[in-house]
N, C-alpha and C positions, 0 to 999 in steps of 0.2 A: 604505758609508754613503749614505743618500739625500740629496737636495738640501736638505731642511729641516734636517738635522743639520749640514751645512756652514754654513748661515746662522746657526744657533744658536752654533756654535763661533766663527765669525767675529765675531759680535756680542759674545760673551763676551770674546774677545781684545781687541776694541776698548775695551770697558768697563774691563777690567783695565789696559790700557796707558794709558788716559786717567787712571785713578786714580793710577797710578804717576807720570805726568807732573805731575799737580797736587800730589802729595805732595812730589816733588823741588822743584818750584817754590816751594811754601810753606816748605820747609826752607831753601832758599837765600835766601829773602826774610826769614827770621827770624820767621815766623808762630808758631813753636812755642817760642820762647825763653822768654817769660814769660807763660804762660797765666793766671796768677793776677792779673795787673795789671788786667785789664778789670773785675773785680768791685770792686776798690778804687777805680779811677778813676770808676766809676759813683757811688760814695758821696761823692766830693769835693763840697764846697759851693762851687760856682763858678757865676757867671752864664753862661748859654749865649751863644755868639757870635750876633749878630743875623744875620738873613737878608740876603744882599747887596743885593737889590733892594727890601727892605721900606722902607728909609729914603727911597728915591726915590719910592715910591708915596705915602708919607705927605706928602712935600713937594708933590707934584703934585695930591694930591687928595682 
């Protein structure tokens, strides 16, 4: 195999291993437990939390 093929194989191995690491990380953090919740949470009728520094800016200026 020539040098270019080793570069492609190395890059492919890196991408695959990175994907596996992120998959395991997401699984352990519970990112895949309730994938349906986000669409229902989006429809809740709640006031959004204010920006932390917005009140300060309104007071000063």
